[in-house]
C-alpha positions as CSV (number, residue, x, y, z in Angstrom):
1,X,50.2,12.3,-13.4
2,X,46.9,13.1,-11.6
3,X,45.2,10.0,-9.7
4,X,41.4,8.8,-10.9
5,X,38.8,10.7,-9.2
6,X,37.3,8.8,-6.1
7,X,33.5,8.2,-5.8
8,X,33.4,9.7,-2.1
9,X,29.6,7.7,-1.8
10,X,31.4,4.3,-2.4
11,X,34.3,5.3,-0.2
12,X,31.7,5.7,2.4
13,X,29.7,2.7,2.0
14,X,33.0,0.3,2.1
15,X,34.0,1.8,5.2
16,X,30.6,1.7,6.8
17,X,30.6,-2.4,5.6
18,X,34.0,-2.7,7.3
19,X,33.0,-0.8,10.4
20,X,29.8,-3.3,10.6
21,X,32.2,-6.2,10.1
22,X,34.1,-5.3,13.0
23,X,31.3,-4.8,15.2
24,X,29.9,-8.0,14.3
25,X,32.9,-9.5,15.2
26,X,33.1,-7.8,18.6
27,X,29.6,-8.8,19.4
28,X,30.3,-12.7,18.6
29,X,27.7,-12.2,15.9
30,X,29.1,-14.7,13.1
31,X,26.3,-14.8,10.9
32,X,25.8,-10.7,10.8
33,X,29.8,-10.4,9.7
34,X,29.0,-12.8,7.1
35,X,26.3,-11.1,5.6
36,X,29.0,-8.4,4.5
37,X,31.0,-11.2,2.7
38,X,30.5,-11.9,-0.9
39,X,29.6,-15.4,-1.4
40,X,33.2,-16.3,-2.8
41,X,35.3,-14.4,-0.2
42,X,38.9,-15.5,0.3
43,X,39.8,-14.6,4.2
44,X,43.6,-15.0,4.6
45,X,46.4,-14.8,7.6
46,X,49.8,-15.1,6.0
47,X,51.6,-15.0,9.3
48,X,49.7,-18.4,10.3
49,X,49.7,-19.8,6.8
50,X,45.5,-19.5,6.5
51,X,43.6,-19.3,3.3
52,X,39.9,-19.9,3.5
53,X,37.5,-19.9,0.4
54,X,33.5,-19.0,0.9
55,X,31.4,-17.9,3.2
56,X,30.9,-21.1,5.3
57,X,34.5,-21.8,5.7
58,X,35.4,-18.5,7.0
59,X,32.4,-18.9,9.6
60,X,34.2,-22.1,10.5
61,X,37.4,-20.4,11.1
62,X,35.6,-17.6,12.8
63,X,34.2,-20.0,15.4
64,X,37.2,-21.9,16.0
65,X,39.1,-18.8,16.6
66,X,36.7,-16.7,18.7
67,X,36.4,-19.5,20.6
68,X,40.1,-19.3,22.1
69,X,39.8,-15.7,23.1
70,X,38.2,-13.8,26.0
71,X,38.3,-10.3,27.2
72,X,38.7,-9.1,23.7
73,X,39.5,-4.9,23.2
74,X,40.1,-3.5,20.0
75,X,41.7,-0.2,19.3
76,X,41.6,1.5,15.8
77,X,44.8,3.4,14.9
78,X,43.7,4.2,11.2
79,X,41.4,3.3,8.9
80,X,41.0,4.5,5.1
81,X,39.4,3.6,1.9
82,X,39.1,3.5,-1.9
83,X,36.6,2.8,-4.4
84,X,38.0,-1.2,-3.9
85,X,40.0,-1.1,-0.6
86,X,39.6,-0.8,3.0
87,X,42.8,-0.6,5.0
88,X,42.7,-0.9,8.9
89,X,45.4,-0.7,11.3
90,X,44.4,-1.8,14.9
91,X,45.7,-3.3,18.1
92,X,43.8,-6.1,19.5
93,X,44.3,-7.4,23.4
94,X,42.9,-10.8,24.5
95,X,43.4,-13.4,26.7
96,X,44.2,-16.8,24.9
97,X,41.9,-19.3,26.6
98,X,43.1,-22.6,24.2
99,X,45.7,-24.0,22.0
100,X,45.9,-24.0,18.3
101,X,45.6,-20.4,17.5
102,X,48.9,-18.8,18.3
103,X,52.1,-20.3,19.3
104,X,51.5,-18.8,23.1
105,X,50.3,-20.7,25.9
106,X,46.7,-21.0,27.1
107,X,46.4,-18.1,29.7
108,X,48.4,-15.5,28.2
109,X,47.4,-12.0,27.6
110,X,48.4,-11.5,24.0
111,X,48.6,-8.1,22.2
112,X,48.3,-8.1,18.9
113,X,49.1,-5.8,15.6
114,X,46.5,-6.4,13.1
115,X,46.6,-4.9,9.5
116,X,43.6,-5.4,7.8
117,X,43.9,-5.0,3.8
118,X,39.9,-5.5,2.6
119,X,39.3,-6.0,-1.2
120,X,35.5,-4.5,-1.5
121,X,33.4,-5.3,-4.4
122,X,29.5,-3.9,-4.8
123,X,29.7,-2.5,-0.8
124,X,30.9,-6.0,0.3
125,X,34.1,-7.5,1.6
126,X,35.3,-9.9,-1.4
127,X,38.9,-10.4,0.3
128,X,40.2,-10.0,3.6
129,X,43.9,-10.5,4.5
130,X,44.9,-9.8,8.3
131,X,48.9,-9.6,9.1
132,X,48.7,-10.6,12.7
133,X,51.7,-9.5,14.6
134,X,51.2,-10.8,18.0
135,X,53.4,-10.9,21.5
136,X,52.7,-11.8,25.0
137,X,51.7,-8.3,26.4
138,X,53.7,-7.2,29.4
């Protein structure tokens, strides 16, 4: 059985949207990141039991989360896409600056394997699921 053909232009647009999303996060431009979401976006971090619906709830979560990190470094291991999904496998390293984000003490240098599955609709992110595997860095 052959797989249905995929439109390379849609795939390229999906990859570009996710790349722009990560760039906006890295430069702490939360509002620019929100522009890449559908209005009804769903954001999940299952390991922490979190789920947010809608742009404003996601923005509030980002503001809280990013306020507890400094010296953030991303390393993309692989990224690929279809017409309706983008999968990104990365390692993120940072220093934890506050309590309540991860079950580690403030000041801890963290290394997190982070696998995202983005559901895409019309070139925008309609769902973002981040599978986080964190540990104190050596």
